[in-house]
N, C-alpha and C positions, 0 to 999 in steps of 0.2 A: 440677665444678669446671672445667668447658668444655673436657675434653678430647675430647667427642663432638660440638661444636660446640653451636649454640642448641636447647635442648631444652624443650619446653613444660612448665610447671609444673604443679601438680594443679587449681589455677584454671583455668588454659588448657583444661586436660582437661576439667573440669567442664562447661566451657560450648560443648565443640566439641560439635555437630552435624553431620549428613550434609548434603553440599551441597544446598540447597534451588531449584527452579527458582523464578524470579520469574515471575508472573502477569500478565496482559492480561486487563481486561474492559473489554465496552461501556457505554454510559452504561446500558442497561437490564440489567444485572448477567449477560451473556453471556460465559463465558470464549473469548476469541477465541485465545490460544494462550500458549505457554510459553516461556522463555528459559533455556538448560540447556548444561551442557558434557556431562553426561550424562544418556540417558533411565530416568531414576527415578521411582518415586513412591513416598515416606516412607510407612509403615506402623506403628502400635503394636504392642508385643510380643503383644496379645490377638487381634488380628488375622490372626497366621501361626498354621496348623496345626499342633497339637504331632507330627503325624508328621516335620514340616519339622524340627522343634528337634531329635526324638530322632534323625534320619536324618543330621544335622549333627555331633551328639555322637558318635554310633558310628563314626562314619567318620573325623571330622576328630580328635576331642580325646575320648577316652572318658575322660579323667579329669577333664574340664574343671571339675565341681563341687567337685573336692576339690584343687585348686590354688589357686594366688593370683596366675596369670598366668604363672608359670613353673614347668613340671612336673619337679621336681629328680630324678625316674625318668628323665627323655627327657636331662637334661644331660649326661651322659657320651656319649650317641649324638651330642650337639649337637658335642660336643668334636674329637669323633673324624672324622666325617663332615664337617662344615661348616666347621670353621676348621682344623684337622690337613689332611685332603684338598680343601680349598677345593673342593668341592661343591655348589653352591649348589643345585641342583635335587632334591638327595638329600632335602628333607622335612626333615632335621636335628632333626624331634621337638618344632617351635614348636607353640605352643597357639593356639587361637581367638583368646585375647585378642592374641599376638603377631601374627597374620595380620592382626587388625584393625588394629592399630599401623601394620603393615607398608602397607595401604592408606590410612589417614589421613594418613601422612608416608613418602613414598616414602624409598626408601635413598639415600645419597649414595655417590658416590666419592671413597674413600679411599685411593685405589692399592695398594699391596702389601697394607693391612691392610683392606681394603675389608670383606670377609667379616666378620673376628672384631669390628671396631669395629660396623657394623651390625648383627650378631646381640645383641651387648652392650648398644647403644641400645636394640633393640627389648625387650631383656627388662627393663631399667630402666624404661622407659615401660610396659610391661604391669602391672607390678607398683603403678605409679602409678597407672596406670587403673584396677586392681582395688580400688584405696583409694577410690576415689569413685564408678565405678559396680556398681551391683549384678549379678549373673549376667543375670538376663532383662534389664535395660537394656543388657547387652554382646552379648548374642546377638541383639535387635534392631537395635543398631548397627552390627553385623556384617552381618546380613541385609540389611540398607537400604544396606551400603556395597559389597557382593561383586560382582564383575564375572561376565555370565554371557555374555559374548562381543560383539564389537562395541560399538553404544552403549547395550548393554542392561543396566543394573546394578539391582539388589535383586529381592528372590525376587518381590514384587507385581508388578513388571513382566515379570518374566521367567515367572511364571505366564500371566500374560495374554497374551504373544507366543508362548508356545509351547504352552499349553494354552486359551488364549480362557477364563480363570477367573480367581479369587483367588487368592490365599495362602490364604485363611481356608478353600475348598473344595479344595485339591488332594487328592487320592488319594494312600496312600502309594506306588504303583508310579510317581506323576510326582513327588512328593517325592524319591524315590530316584533319578531321572532328572536332577532338576535338583541335586541334592547330587552326584550321581555328574560331573555337568560341572563341578565346580570343581576337579577335578584337572587337566584341559586344555580349555579352554572349546570349541575349535577341533575339536578330534578326539573328542571326545562329544557336538558338537552334534548332537541328534535330529532336527533336519531334516536335515540336510548327509549325516549318518552313523549311520543307524539303527541297524545291526547294533551297531557300537562301543557306541553310548549305553544298547542294550539290555545288554549284557554287562557294563558297569560298572555298570548300574541294579543288576544281580543280584549283584554283588559287595559296593554297601550294603547292599541287603536282606539278605545274608549277615550283614553286620556288625550291622545291627539285632538279628536273632535273635541272635547270639554274645552281645551284650549285654543283652538280654532283653525290648526293646522291642515283639520279634515270637515268637510262637511260631514252632519249624521249620517246622510245619503252614503256616502263616501265609505264611511266605516262599516257601516251594515254590510256594504257590497263586498267588501274585505272581508268580512269576520266569515262571511259564508263560504267562501274558499277554502279548499281544502290543503291541509300541509304538507309541500311536497321538497324534499332535501334533495339534493343531486350528488351522485357521487362524485369527489373530484378525480378530474381527468389528467394522467401525468401527460406533459408534452412532452416533448422533443427536449428541451432545455432542461428539463427537469429529470429525461434518462440520462443526458449527458453529467449532471451532478452526480449519476450513482457511479462514474468512472473513478477507479483507482481508491476505492476504500480503504486498501492496506496502509496505501502511499500516506492518504490524508491523514490516518490515526497516527502514521509517524512522525508525519509534519505535526499532528497536534501537540505530539507531547512535548517534542522537540519547542517547541513554539510559544506551549506556556510556559517554560521554563525559561526561554529568553526574556519574555514579555514581563516577568518577575524581577528583572534585574534591569530595566528600561524605564525611564523614569518622564512623567509629563510636566509642564510648568508648573503645575501647584505641586508639585513633589510625591503625586501618585504614581506607582506603578501602570503602567499600562496593563489591562487584561482583554485576553484574545476574545472572548466571548462575549464582550458588552464594549467595545472601544472603536470596533466599525473598522479595523486595518483590512488592508488589500493584501494579499501575499499571492507575488507574482513568481509561478515556477519554471521549473527547466523541462517539463513534463509536456508530450508533444500529442496532445488529444487524439491523433489520425494513428501514431504507432501506439498508444493505452489500448485503442479499442480493438485493432488488429491483435493487439498481445493477448488480450482479454478472450477473444474471439479465437485464437488459436488455442491457450490453453482449453477453453471449454470444448471445443470440438476432441481434441486428442485424448483430456484426461477421461471422455464421457465412452469413449473406445478404450483407451486401456482400463478404464475399471471394470468394463463389461468383462474383458479378459481376465481381470483379476479375480472377479466373482466366480466366473467358470473355472478357473485354476484351482479354485480353493471350496467349490461346491459340497455343501454337504461336511465342511471340514471349519474350525478355526483357526486363524493364522496360528496364534497363539495357544493353540492346543490344551493344555491343563493348566497352564499357569494362570493363576487367577490375579496376581497381581495386575495386570493390565486393566480391566476390567474398573478392581478396587482403586486405584490409581486415578482412573477417569472418573469414577465416580467423586472422589473427594476433590476432583478440580472443576465438578459441575457447580452452577450458581445454587441448584435445588439444593445440594449437600448443604453449601455455605448458610443458605438460608435456614435450615433446619438445625444447623449447628450453632448458629447466633442465637436460634430461639429457645438455645437450651435442650433441644433434643439429643436422647441418648445414641449412641451407634447401634443398639438394637433396634430402636424405633424408626432410625434413619435407612438401616437395612431392611426392614417391613415394608415400609413406605415406597420404598426402589421396587420390590416383588410385585408391587400390588399393579392391576392391570388397569388402563385406563385408554381412554379414545384419546390420541394424538395425533399432529400432520406430522410427515415426514418428507424431508428433501430427499428429490434424487435427480440422477440427471436429466431425466425424461420428464422433470413436472414435480411438484407436491403430492403428495397422496396421504388418504387417511386409513389408520390403522389402530387396533386395540393392542397394547402391549404394554409389558412393566416397563417404570421406564429404564431400569438395568438392561432389559432388552434392547433398548433404543441406542444405550451407551454401546450395546455390541455392535449395532448394524452403523455408529456414528466411526466406531475405532477400527473397522473395515475397508474405510476409504482411505484410498492414495490420496496424496497431499504434493503441492508444488509451489516452487518459489521462479520466478524470471525478473529480469532486470536486465535494461539494455542500456547503454553508455555512450554518449559521442566520443572518441579516445583522444581527441584533438582538445577538446575541454573539458572531457569531466562529466559535461551536460549528463544529467540521468532523464532520458527519455521515454521510458517505459518501467512501469514498477507494478508487478504482479504478486503478491504476499503469499495466496491460498487460491481455494477452488471456491470459497463461499464466505465471505466476512463474516454474516450474521452469526455462522453455527462455527467456523473454524476462524478464530482469533489471534491465532501465532503467525506471526510474519516470517515467512520461509525465505525473505531477500535478508533479513540479519539475522534469521535464525543461525546457529553454528551447527554444524554434522560434518562426519567425515566427507574429505573430500577424495580420496580414493586418487586416481589417475591422472587427475586433474591438476595436482602437486607437479607432477612429471618436470612439465615445462621449465617452471621455477628451478627444478636441481639441474635439469640440462644446462640452462644459462649458467648459473652459478658454476657449471663445469666447463663451459667456454670462457666466461670471466675465469678460470683457473688456468686457462691454458691448455686445456683437453681439445684435441685436434677433433675434427666434425668427421673425419675418416678412421680416427682409431677403431679397430676391430674388439669389440670385447666378446668374449666366450659367454654362452649361452648356458651356463651349466648350474647344476642344482648344488649349493654351498651352503653347509653346518659353520653359520659361525659361533665358535664356543666360545669368543669373549664376551659374546653378549647372548649371554642366556642360552646357546643353541639355537639363535635364533635362524630359520630357515626358508627364506624366501620364496616361493612358487610362483610359477607362470599360470595364468586362468586357464590356459588349454591343455597344461600338463606338459607342454613339450620342450625337450630339450636340444642341445647340439648345435653345432655350425657356430657364425660368427656375426655379431651385427655392428655396424655402423651406427653412429649415433640417430642419424635421419630415420633408420631401419626399426631399431630398436624402441624410438619413440612412437613410430604411426603403427607398431605391432603393438606398443606396450609390454614391453618384457621386463617383468620383475626383477630377475635376475641381472641384467645389465642395469637396471635402475640401482639395486643394491651395491654393485662393486662400483658405481661413478659415485654413490652418496661417500663410500670409504676412502675412496679416491680424494675427493674433492674435500670432505671433512663437513660435519653433521654445524659444528659453529658458524662456516664460511656461508653454507646453505641457509639457514636462519638469519644470518644477518642480512643476506640479498633479500630473503623474502619481506625482512622489517621494512628495509629499503622500497621493498614494491608495495609498500603500504598494508602489512598484512600486520595485526595488531594482537590478534588472539593469542592462546597460548600455543608455542611451537613445542612439543617435548625434544629435548636433545639426544634422540636417540636414531639410530640407520632405519629405523622403519619409517621414520618421515618421509623418506625417499618412495615409499608406495602412500603416502596421502592419508596417514593414519591421525593426521590432525582433526581438528574441530575448528573450521572457518566459515564463516558468512559469506555467502553467494555475491555479497556487495562489495567484501574484500575482494574475492579472488578474481570479480569481474577487475576492479579497480588495477589489479597487479597485472593483467593482461592486458593493458593499454600500452606499458611500455614495448609489447612486441611490435604493435601498429604503430609509435611514434619516435622509432628510430632510437627507443631504448630510456624515453622520457616518462616517466608516469604523470597519467593525471588522476588528480585526488576529487570523487564523487562531489558533485555540487547539486542540489535540485531547488534551491531560493535564491534569485537573484534579485529581487525588491522587494521591501516592503514599505509601505507607506501610510498614514492614518488618514484620518477620514475627513480632514482638508487637504490632502495631496502632498503631505509634507513626507519626504521620502527619510523613514528611519534607518534603514538599513538596505547598503547596495551590494551585492556580491560581483565581481568579475572572476571570468578563468584565472585560474592560478595559475603562476608561475609553474610551468614544466620542471621536474628536477629529472637530470639524467643518473639512471642508474644503471644501466648495460652499455656498452659502447655501440655504436651504431650499427658496427658489421656483424655485431654477435645478435643483435635485435633481428637485424635483419636474416641471419641466418635461423635462427630459431622460428621466424615467421615463414622461412620459405620449408623447414623441417614440420612446421606445422598444418603446411598445406599440404604434403604428403600423408598427415595423418586422414584428411578428406579424401584425396585424391585416389588413395592405395590402402589405408589402411581402416582402422575402426569406426572412421565418420563417412566411409565411402555410401552409403546409404543415401546421403543429401544427393548426391550426383545420380543416383540408379534411381530410387522412389520417387525424391521430388524433382528431379531436372534441373536442378539450379546450375546453372553454368559459371556465374560470375567467381570472381576470386574469394577463396573462403581459406581461412585458417582454423584449427581447432581442436579441441582433445576430449575424447570420452573420458569418465571416470565410472568406475563400480566398486563399490565395498565391500567387505565382505558378508557373505552370502547373501549379497543382492542388496542389503538393507536400504544403499544410497544409489541413485542414478545420477549421472550430471553428463551435461554437453556446456564446454564454452566454445564461442565460435567469434572469429574475427570477419567483418567485411568489410570492404569500404565504408569510412563513415560510423563504424557501429560495433562494440563489443556485447554481446549480449550473450547472458547466462542464463541455465535451467538448471534446477535440482527436481527430483521426483523422488518420492518414498513415504512411507507412514508416519503417522502421529508417535505409533511406538515402534523400534526397530524389529519387534516379532513381526511387524505387519507387511510383508516381502513377497514376492516372487520363490520359489522352490529351486528354481534353476535359473542356471547362467544364460541360457538362450532367450528366457524371457525377462529376465532382471537385469541385464546388463544396461548400463548408461545409451548405449546405441539404439534400445529399444524401447526405454520408457522418456527419457529426457532429448535426447536427439531429434525426436518426430515433431516434440511441441515448438523445439527452435527451426527444423525445416519448416514448418507448417507457418509460423510467422515471419519468416524471410520470405517464404513464397508470396505469402500475402503483402509483402511489402515490394515486392518484383512488381506485382501486378498493381501496387498502387501507383509505382511509376520512381518510387523513392531513388530507386541506385542509378536511375536514368543521367542523371548530372553528376554523380560520383567518380573519384578519379580511382581505376584499380591499383592494386599493387604494384609500387614498383619494382622493376626486373633486376636479379640480381645482377650486380658489375662480373665481369668477366673474371676477375682476380677471384671475388667469392664463389663463382660457379666453378672454377678450379678447384677450392677447398673442400667443396662437395661433389668434384667427381669422384664418385667412387659407388660400387654395387651395394644395395645395403644389406645384403645378407650373401654368407660365403659359407660353403660345407667345409671346403677341406681344410685342414691345417695350415698354419701361417706360413710362410716362406720368408726368407731372408730380407725381400724387398717389404715384405707386410710390416716384419718388426722394425725395418730403418721408417719406414713412413709413420709408425706410431708416436716416433719420438722426435721427426721433424716438422717446422712449420709448414712445409710445403709436402706435396702428394708426388709419390711415386707412382706408376700406372699399376693397376691389380694385374694379377695372372692373368684374366681373359682379355684383359687391353693390350699386354705385351704379346699374345697370342696373336692377337687382330694386326697387331702393326707388325708381328713375324712375318703372315702371311702376307701383308701389302706389299714387304720388301721383296718376296718374292715375286710375288706376280709383276712389280716394276721391272726385277732382271729378266725375269722371262719375257716383257714387251720391249726391252732394251738389246737381249740376244736376237728375238725375230727382227727387229729393226736396222739392227746391222747386215741381219743375215740377207734381209731385202736390200739394201743397199749396196753391200758386194756384187 
């Protein structure tokens, strides 16, 4: 009649299942992780040892098999203790079915009538539940639902956590411990209170003997046994679930939003944490594992160099705002603030020395220090982001958002930092699209642009003079040339191309954009570089291919999106060739000399002002991979360019990752880059750098769509003609 509020019908009860975690799988079918509200593993009745059932029934509801949800013998006790005396903790004779209803549908607040209405409601629902479920099904549902303390739910998870076994293999004395915990999960926790747990276990064993599930002799023998818990072992599959924590968190946020707009047949929105969805992603577990190993190896080495570089000094000097900001971001600060503590009280607490465990690249260690000192310790860590994508499909194959997700939550795949010279290939592509010829020579001269607030772009090496072709300027990352190019091409046109390449971040409409002053995410930059590997077609990032419900029905399927052409195939090929020169002869040459990589590689390094950010984005057959390295605070950086440039910070991680893929055999079946056509080779047939002043021919070649030979080439041809004339004269002399 609605007196007890909305109550589930028999049909709804029949559809009721335990909250089931959603699971995330890699493209090669490895379980990466689960999303859940409660740490639970659901199992079938047949997979629960009979001693668990017997212990449960003997202790909690001896007449379970003889009633239909409500035990009439206990009803009088319920009335007296729970309703008249208002004793919620008195037990009240609730059956297992009523306890299950209480777990599935938590009690409501009815003010002064709270207890009688809730009890009556539970009895009505218990009778309904018994009419649609068998006794074994009720026991299965109960043992998958019940809490064993903290986030541990269900007998299977409890068996694993406390005894490192399964519910099927529990011994009678272990089963008695778990059933005994149900009375008070904190008080009878066998790990925290072994003596209390043992006493309670023996009570359960006595109940089992009382109702004939054990003989008195068996019960007495089991009571004498010591209570031994076993530490849960982390198997290989469990370790695999630790893969890609930053990726899984990014996915969790997006999927929770997606689920809220997807509806089931009953009109309810899907719940990521309870509806048992299976999410299939594009991540490759092998590539992901190698990416994380590459990051760990190279970042540990880099951090060691960084610590030695700043030994005895703080990177932020006397700037107290760095630690103050870190303090205000900390959970400890937010908890104290929410509790009403004043700034003075919080400051005092953060200065108090306490024992704590600190993370280090060589393992965790114990120290006594103040929370403020620990913030300073962690603030000096360099961090990184790395993402690897298939250019043909846009499928994301590896995603490393930082060095330790437990400590550093900020994901540097999606965070935005200044991109430095990694933006230059976009500018150069814009220049080619605008009609600038790749062999147009541009002077390397220091210029002050008064119309742009006396902007004076300088080269990192402070060297000027001579003239560069586009290839020479890109491979040597010459800022003065980039400045002239963006003024020639136009800032609006450059911004428009960047937008077409999939960059959605704010792009300041100023000439300094040419030097990478914009804050852009690593994911956007890697996506933009796919156009250079795809004959001018861009691939948007894709990292979920399919989502199915618990019954296997597909809720969402994603195919590789149709690639949009944003560059002409010729210009994309030219850019790929010029970026190969960066690796073969320019700032990325360490990939050849240090790592011995012989496969086709195109890429670009990047370093922002004061070495705050280091970048390298590289293209290989079948992959575009980007790496960023820097501190959480812009003040956490190397002081010298020689140590802090992208070729020293980000490039080694990229090289380590690619070397591992080579050893893994990843590139064995990949097709190398397509060679340039003879026509395009002719367009690029010029010296990368000239020291002398431009000649008439050089000036002409700047404005025509085809190339005259350079001075050196003309001299070489003149020499060849002289030699051929001399040979012909000698031949005629011999013939005469």
